[in-house]
C-alpha positions in Angstrom: -19.4 8.5 5.2 -22.4 9.9 3.3 -24.5 7.6 1.0 -23.1 9.1 -2.3 -19.5 8.7 -1.2 -20.2 5.2 0.0 -21.8 4.3 -3.4 -18.7 5.7 -5.1 -16.5 3.7 -2.8 -18.3 0.4 -3.5 -18.1 1.1 -7.2 -14.4 1.7 -7.1 -13.7 -1.3 -5.0 -15.6 -3.5 -7.4 -13.6 -2.0 -10.2 -10.3 -2.7 -8.4 -11.3 -6.3 -7.8 -12.5 -6.9 -11.4 -9.0 -6.5 -13.0 -7.2 -9.2 -10.9 -10.2 -11.4 -10.8 -10.4 -11.3 -14.6 -6.7 -12.2 -14.8 -7.1 -15.1 -12.3 -10.1 -16.5 -14.2 -8.4 -16.1 -17.6 -5.1 -17.6 -16.8 -6.5 -20.5 -14.7 -9.1 -21.3 -17.5 -6.3 -21.3 -20.1 -4.2 -23.7 -18.0 -7.2 -26.0 -17.4 -8.1 -26.2 -21.1 -4.7 -26.1 -22.7 -2.3 -27.6 -20.1 -0.4 -29.8 -22.5 0.3 -27.0 -24.9 2.6 -25.0 -22.5 6.1 -25.6 -21.4 6.9 -25.9 -17.7 8.3 -22.3 -17.7 5.2 -21.0 -19.2 3.0 -22.8 -16.7 5.1 -21.4 -13.9 4.7 -17.9 -15.3 0.9 -18.3 -15.4 0.8 -19.6 -11.9 2.9 -16.8 -10.6 0.6 -14.3 -12.3 -2.4 -16.0 -10.7 -0.7 -15.9 -7.3 0.2 -12.2 -7.7 -3.3 -11.2 -8.6 -4.8 -13.3 -5.8 -2.5 -11.5 -3.3 -3.7 -8.2 -4.7 -7.3 -9.2 -4.2 -6.4 -10.2 -0.6 -4.9 -6.8 0.1 -8.0 -5.0 -1.2 -10.3 -7.2 0.9 -8.1 -6.5 4.0 -8.3 -2.7 3.2 -12.1 -2.9 3.0 -12.4 -4.8 6.3 -10.0 -2.4 8.1 -11.9 0.6 6.7 -15.2 -0.8 7.9 -13.8 -1.2 11.4 -12.4 2.3 11.4 -15.6 3.8 10.2 -17.6 2.0 12.9 -15.0 2.7 15.6 -14.3 -1.0 16.1 -10.7 -1.2 15.0 -8.4 -2.4 17.8 -4.7 -1.8 17.6 -2.3 -4.2 19.4 0.7 -1.9 19.8 4.0 -3.3 20.9 7.7 -2.5 20.3 8.3 -3.7 16.8 11.4 -3.9 14.6 10.9 -1.5 11.7 13.5 -3.1 9.5 11.7 -6.5 9.8 8.3 -5.0 9.1 9.6 -3.1 6.0 11.2 -6.2 4.6 8.0 -8.2 5.1 6.0 -5.5 3.4 8.4 -5.6 0.4 8.3 -9.4 0.3 4.5 -9.4 -0.1 4.9 -7.2 -3.2 7.8 -9.3 -4.7 5.7 -10.4 -7.7 5.0 -6.9 -8.9 7.3 -5.7 -11.8 9.8 -3.3 -10.3 9.6 -4.7 -6.8 13.3 -5.5 -6.9 14.0 -1.8 -6.8 12.8 -1.6 -3.1 15.8 -0.9 -0.8 15.2 -1.1 3.0 17.7 1.2 4.6 16.7 0.8 8.2 19.2 -0.7 10.7 18.2 -3.9 12.5 16.7 -3.3 15.9 15.3 0.1 15.1 12.1 0.1 17.2 8.7 1.7 16.8 5.6 1.4 19.0 2.9 0.2 16.7 0.5 -2.5 15.6 2.8 -4.6 13.5 0.2 -5.9 11.1 -1.3 -2.5 10.5 2.1 -0.8 10.1 3.1 -3.4 7.6 -0.1 -2.7 5.7 0.7 1.1 5.7 4.2 0.4 4.3 2.8 -2.1 1.8 0.4 0.6 0.4 3.1 3.2 0.2 5.5 0.8 -1.5 2.9 -0.5 -3.9 2.2 3.1 -5.0 5.9 3.8 -5.4 6.4 0.7 -7.5 3.4 1.6 -9.7 4.4 5.2 -10.3 8.1 4.9 -10.8 9.7 3.1 -13.8 13.3 3.3 -12.6 15.5 4.2 -9.7 15.5 2.9 -6.2 12.5 3.0 -3.9 14.0 3.6 -0.5 12.5 2.9 2.9 14.3 4.7 5.7 13.7 5.8 9.3 14.9 8.2 11.9 14.0 9.6 15.3 13.2 13.2 16.1 11.8 14.9 19.2 10.0 11.9 20.7 8.8 10.6 17.4 9.8 8.0 14.8 9.8 8.9 11.2 9.3 6.2 8.5 10.1 7.4 5.0 9.3 5.9 1.6 10.9 7.7 -1.3 10.8 7.1 -5.0 12.1 8.8 -8.2 8.9 8.4 -10.1 6.4 10.6 -12.0 5.5 12.6 -8.9 2.1 14.2 -8.0 0.7 17.3 -9.6 0.5 20.1 -7.1 -3.2 20.6 -7.7 -3.8 17.0 -6.6 -1.7 17.0 -3.4 -4.3 18.5 -1.1 -6.7 15.7 -1.8 -4.2 12.8 -2.0 -5.4 11.2 1.3 -9.1 12.1 1.0 -10.3 8.9 -0.4 -12.1 7.8 -3.6 -12.9 10.7 -6.0 -16.5 11.2 -7.1 -17.6 9.2 -10.1 -15.9 10.5 -13.3 -13.0 12.0 -11.5 -9.5 10.6 -11.2 -8.2 9.3 -7.8 -4.5 9.2 -7.3 -2.1 7.8 -7.3 -3.5 4.7 -5.7 -6.0 3.2 -8.0 -9.4 3.4 -6.3 -8.1 6.0 -3.9 -8.8 3.6 -1.0 -5.2 2.8 -0.2 -3.9 6.2 0.8 -7.1 7.1 2.5 -6.9 3.9 4.6 -3.2 4.5 5.2 -3.9 8.0 6.6 -6.6 6.6 8.9 -4.4 3.8 10.2 -1.6 6.2 10.9 -3.9 8.6 12.7 -5.3 5.7 14.7 -1.7 5.3 16.1 -1.7 8.9 17.1 0.6 9.8 14.2 0.4 11.6 10.9 1.4 11.1 7.3 2.7 13.8 4.9 4.0 13.8 1.3 6.5 15.9 -0.5 6.4 15.5 -4.3 7.6 17.1 -7.5 6.4 16.2 -11.0 8.9 14.0 -12.8 11.2 14.0 -9.7 9.4 11.6 -7.4 7.6 11.5 -4.1 8.5 11.1 -0.5 5.9 9.9 2.0 6.7 10.4 5.7 4.9 8.5 8.4 5.4 10.1 11.9 4.6 7.9 14.9 5.0 8.5 18.6 8.0 6.9 20.1 7.2 4.2 22.7 7.7 6.4 25.7 5.4 9.1 24.2 2.6 6.9 23.0 -0.7 7.2 24.7 
Protein backbone atom coordinates (compact mmCIF):
# COMPACT_ATOMS: atom_id res chain seq x y z
CA UNK A 1 0.00 0.00 0.00
CA UNK A 2 1.59 3.29 -1.09
CA UNK A 3 2.08 6.21 1.30
CA UNK A 4 -0.73 8.34 -0.18
CA UNK A 5 -3.26 5.53 0.01
CA UNK A 6 -2.10 4.67 3.53
CA UNK A 7 -2.61 8.30 4.59
CA UNK A 8 -6.12 8.26 3.10
CA UNK A 9 -6.83 5.01 4.93
CA UNK A 10 -5.74 6.40 8.29
CA UNK A 11 -7.82 9.53 7.73
CA UNK A 12 -10.94 7.53 6.89
CA UNK A 13 -10.49 5.14 9.80
CA UNK A 14 -10.21 8.11 12.14
CA UNK A 15 -13.39 9.55 10.63
CA UNK A 16 -15.21 6.23 11.08
CA UNK A 17 -14.17 6.06 14.72
CA UNK A 18 -15.04 9.69 15.46
CA UNK A 19 -18.80 9.28 15.01
CA UNK A 20 -19.39 6.39 17.46
CA UNK A 21 -16.81 7.82 19.87
CA UNK A 22 -18.64 11.15 19.91
CA UNK A 23 -21.89 9.31 20.57
CA UNK A 24 -20.41 7.27 23.43
CA UNK A 25 -18.87 10.36 25.04
CA UNK A 26 -22.06 12.41 24.62
CA UNK A 27 -24.53 9.86 25.95
CA UNK A 28 -22.30 8.76 28.84
CA UNK A 29 -21.60 12.38 29.86
CA UNK A 30 -25.33 13.14 29.78
CA UNK A 31 -26.07 10.16 32.02
CA UNK A 32 -23.33 11.11 34.49
CA UNK A 33 -24.45 14.73 34.76
CA UNK A 34 -28.23 14.27 34.59
CA UNK A 35 -28.88 10.75 35.83
CA UNK A 36 -31.86 11.68 38.01
CA UNK A 37 -33.66 13.50 35.21
CA UNK A 38 -34.28 10.40 33.08
CA UNK A 39 -36.69 7.52 33.44
CA UNK A 40 -35.44 3.94 33.59
CA UNK A 41 -36.55 3.39 29.99
CA UNK A 42 -34.62 6.45 28.82
CA UNK A 43 -31.52 5.33 30.70
CA UNK A 44 -31.78 1.89 29.10
CA UNK A 45 -32.05 3.47 25.66
CA UNK A 46 -28.93 5.56 26.31
CA UNK A 47 -26.97 2.54 27.52
CA UNK A 48 -28.08 0.49 24.52
CA UNK A 49 -26.87 3.24 22.20
CA UNK A 50 -23.53 3.40 24.00
CA UNK A 51 -23.19 -0.38 23.74
CA UNK A 52 -24.05 -0.38 20.03
CA UNK A 53 -21.50 2.31 19.23
CA UNK A 54 -18.84 0.58 21.34
CA UNK A 55 -19.49 -2.61 19.35
CA UNK A 56 -19.10 -0.62 16.13
CA UNK A 57 -15.74 0.75 17.28
CA UNK A 58 -14.65 -2.75 18.21
CA UNK A 59 -15.49 -4.00 14.71
CA UNK A 60 -13.50 -1.18 13.13
CA UNK A 61 -10.47 -1.93 15.32
CA UNK A 62 -10.71 -5.64 14.42
CA UNK A 63 -10.81 -4.70 10.73
CA UNK A 64 -7.70 -2.56 11.07
CA UNK A 65 -5.79 -5.30 12.90
CA UNK A 66 -6.74 -7.94 10.33
CA UNK A 67 -5.82 -5.61 7.47
CA UNK A 68 -2.41 -4.94 9.05
CA UNK A 69 -1.82 -8.70 9.32
CA UNK A 70 -2.90 -9.24 5.70
CA UNK A 71 -0.70 -6.46 4.37
CA UNK A 72 2.31 -7.86 6.25
CA UNK A 73 1.57 -11.49 5.34
CA UNK A 74 1.14 -12.45 8.99
CA UNK A 75 -2.54 -13.41 8.99
CA UNK A 76 -3.02 -17.02 10.06
CA UNK A 77 -6.25 -18.77 9.18
CA UNK A 78 -7.44 -21.61 11.42
CA UNK A 79 -9.68 -23.48 9.02
CA UNK A 80 -11.98 -26.22 10.19
CA UNK A 81 -15.38 -27.57 9.18
CA UNK A 82 -17.83 -24.94 10.42
CA UNK A 83 -21.61 -24.73 10.56
CA UNK A 84 -22.62 -21.90 8.23
CA UNK A 85 -26.03 -21.45 9.82
CA UNK A 86 -24.48 -20.95 13.26
CA UNK A 87 -21.92 -18.47 11.93
CA UNK A 88 -24.57 -16.47 10.07
CA UNK A 89 -26.76 -16.29 13.17
CA UNK A 90 -23.79 -15.10 15.26
CA UNK A 91 -22.95 -12.42 12.69
CA UNK A 92 -26.55 -11.20 12.75
CA UNK A 93 -26.66 -11.25 16.55
CA UNK A 94 -23.65 -8.92 16.78
CA UNK A 95 -25.60 -6.37 14.71
CA UNK A 96 -28.86 -6.69 16.63
CA UNK A 97 -28.69 -3.10 17.95
CA UNK A 98 -28.64 -1.57 14.46
CA UNK A 99 -32.01 -0.24 13.30
CA UNK A 100 -33.32 -2.70 10.74
CA UNK A 101 -31.29 -5.66 11.98
CA UNK A 102 -34.53 -7.53 12.67
CA UNK A 103 -34.99 -7.84 8.89
CA UNK A 104 -32.09 -10.30 8.61
CA UNK A 105 -33.32 -13.80 7.76
CA UNK A 106 -30.89 -16.71 7.85
CA UNK A 107 -32.09 -19.35 5.41
CA UNK A 108 -29.30 -21.89 5.80
CA UNK A 109 -30.15 -25.34 7.07
CA UNK A 110 -28.48 -26.47 10.28
CA UNK A 111 -25.43 -28.60 9.64
CA UNK A 112 -24.55 -26.98 6.30
CA UNK A 113 -20.75 -27.11 6.45
CA UNK A 114 -17.99 -24.96 5.03
CA UNK A 115 -14.23 -25.23 5.47
CA UNK A 116 -13.13 -21.87 6.84
CA UNK A 117 -11.75 -19.84 9.71
CA UNK A 118 -14.92 -19.40 11.77
CA UNK A 119 -13.97 -16.01 13.24
CA UNK A 120 -12.94 -14.51 9.90
CA UNK A 121 -15.96 -15.91 8.06
CA UNK A 122 -18.22 -14.40 10.72
CA UNK A 123 -16.41 -11.11 10.16
CA UNK A 124 -17.03 -11.38 6.40
CA UNK A 125 -20.75 -12.03 6.88
CA UNK A 126 -20.96 -9.28 9.50
CA UNK A 127 -19.55 -6.72 7.06
CA UNK A 128 -21.94 -7.79 4.31
CA UNK A 129 -24.95 -7.76 6.65
CA UNK A 130 -24.03 -4.36 8.08
CA UNK A 131 -23.89 -2.91 4.56
CA UNK A 132 -27.21 -4.49 3.68
CA UNK A 133 -28.84 -3.06 6.81
CA UNK A 134 -27.44 0.41 6.18
CA UNK A 135 -28.46 0.56 2.54
CA UNK A 136 -31.93 -0.98 2.63
CA UNK A 137 -34.84 0.64 4.45
CA UNK A 138 -37.31 -2.21 4.02
CA UNK A 139 -37.59 -5.80 2.88
CA UNK A 140 -35.85 -8.90 4.13
CA UNK A 141 -32.08 -9.28 4.12
CA UNK A 142 -31.55 -12.93 3.29
CA UNK A 143 -28.50 -15.07 4.02
CA UNK A 144 -28.45 -18.30 2.06
CA UNK A 145 -26.00 -20.97 0.94
CA UNK A 146 -25.63 -23.73 -1.62
CA UNK A 147 -23.01 -26.04 -3.12
CA UNK A 148 -21.80 -26.06 -6.68
CA UNK A 149 -18.92 -27.91 -8.39
CA UNK A 150 -16.77 -28.39 -5.31
CA UNK A 151 -17.47 -24.97 -3.86
CA UNK A 152 -19.71 -23.50 -1.21
CA UNK A 153 -21.62 -20.31 -2.06
CA UNK A 154 -22.73 -18.00 0.75
CA UNK A 155 -25.21 -15.34 -0.42
CA UNK A 156 -26.31 -12.09 1.23
CA UNK A 157 -29.16 -10.39 -0.62
CA UNK A 158 -31.11 -7.21 0.10
CA UNK A 159 -33.78 -5.11 -1.61
CA UNK A 160 -32.10 -1.78 -0.93
CA UNK A 161 -30.87 1.18 -2.93
CA UNK A 162 -28.43 -0.86 -5.01
CA UNK A 163 -25.09 0.27 -6.39
CA UNK A 164 -24.56 2.55 -9.36
CA UNK A 165 -23.01 0.58 -12.28
CA UNK A 166 -20.17 3.10 -12.50
CA UNK A 167 -19.14 2.27 -8.93
CA UNK A 168 -19.33 -1.50 -9.17
CA UNK A 169 -15.80 -2.06 -10.60
CA UNK A 170 -14.25 -0.30 -7.58
CA UNK A 171 -16.56 -1.63 -4.88
CA UNK A 172 -13.88 -3.84 -3.31
CA UNK A 173 -10.86 -1.63 -4.02
CA UNK A 174 -10.65 0.05 -0.63
CA UNK A 175 -10.85 3.65 0.57
CA UNK A 176 -11.35 6.21 -2.17
CA UNK A 177 -8.84 9.07 -2.48
CA UNK A 178 -9.57 12.12 -0.37
CA UNK A 179 -12.59 14.00 -1.64
CA UNK A 180 -14.12 10.99 -3.39
CA UNK A 181 -16.94 8.83 -2.13
CA UNK A 182 -16.33 5.27 -1.00
CA UNK A 183 -19.19 2.90 -1.09
CA UNK A 184 -21.22 1.52 0.12
CA UNK A 185 -19.33 0.72 3.33
CA UNK A 186 -18.46 3.99 5.01
CA UNK A 187 -14.67 4.24 4.94
CA UNK A 188 -14.44 1.67 2.14
CA UNK A 189 -12.42 -0.51 4.50
CA UNK A 190 -15.11 -3.11 5.18
CA UNK A 191 -15.58 -4.48 1.67
CA UNK A 192 -11.88 -4.22 0.88
CA UNK A 193 -11.04 -6.29 3.95
CA UNK A 194 -13.90 -8.69 3.19
CA UNK A 195 -12.45 -9.37 -0.26
CA UNK A 196 -8.96 -9.89 1.15
CA UNK A 197 -10.24 -12.31 3.80
CA UNK A 198 -12.22 -14.31 1.24
CA UNK A 199 -9.19 -14.49 -1.07
CA UNK A 200 -7.02 -15.63 1.85
CA UNK A 201 -9.37 -18.64 2.04
CA UNK A 202 -8.75 -19.38 -1.64
CA UNK A 203 -12.19 -18.04 -2.56
CA UNK A 204 -13.73 -15.05 -4.28
CA UNK A 205 -16.51 -12.53 -3.73
CA UNK A 206 -18.78 -11.06 -6.39
CA UNK A 207 -21.71 -8.66 -6.40
CA UNK A 208 -24.78 -8.29 -8.59
CA UNK A 209 -26.68 -5.07 -8.05
CA UNK A 210 -29.36 -2.91 -9.65
CA UNK A 211 -30.16 0.64 -8.59
CA UNK A 212 -33.35 0.75 -6.49
CA UNK A 213 -33.63 -3.06 -6.69
CA UNK A 214 -30.98 -4.20 -4.24
CA UNK A 215 -27.69 -6.06 -4.14
CA UNK A 216 -26.62 -9.68 -3.89
CA UNK A 217 -23.13 -10.51 -2.64
CA UNK A 218 -21.85 -14.03 -3.23
CA UNK A 219 -18.90 -15.47 -1.33
CA UNK A 220 -17.49 -18.59 -2.98
CA UNK A 221 -15.28 -20.84 -0.86
CA UNK A 222 -13.63 -24.17 -1.63
CA UNK A 223 -15.48 -27.11 -0.15
CA UNK A 224 -13.51 -28.99 2.51
CA UNK A 225 -12.31 -31.72 0.15
CA UNK A 226 -11.10 -29.12 -2.40
CA UNK A 227 -9.41 -26.71 0.00
CA UNK A 228 -5.63 -26.40 -0.16
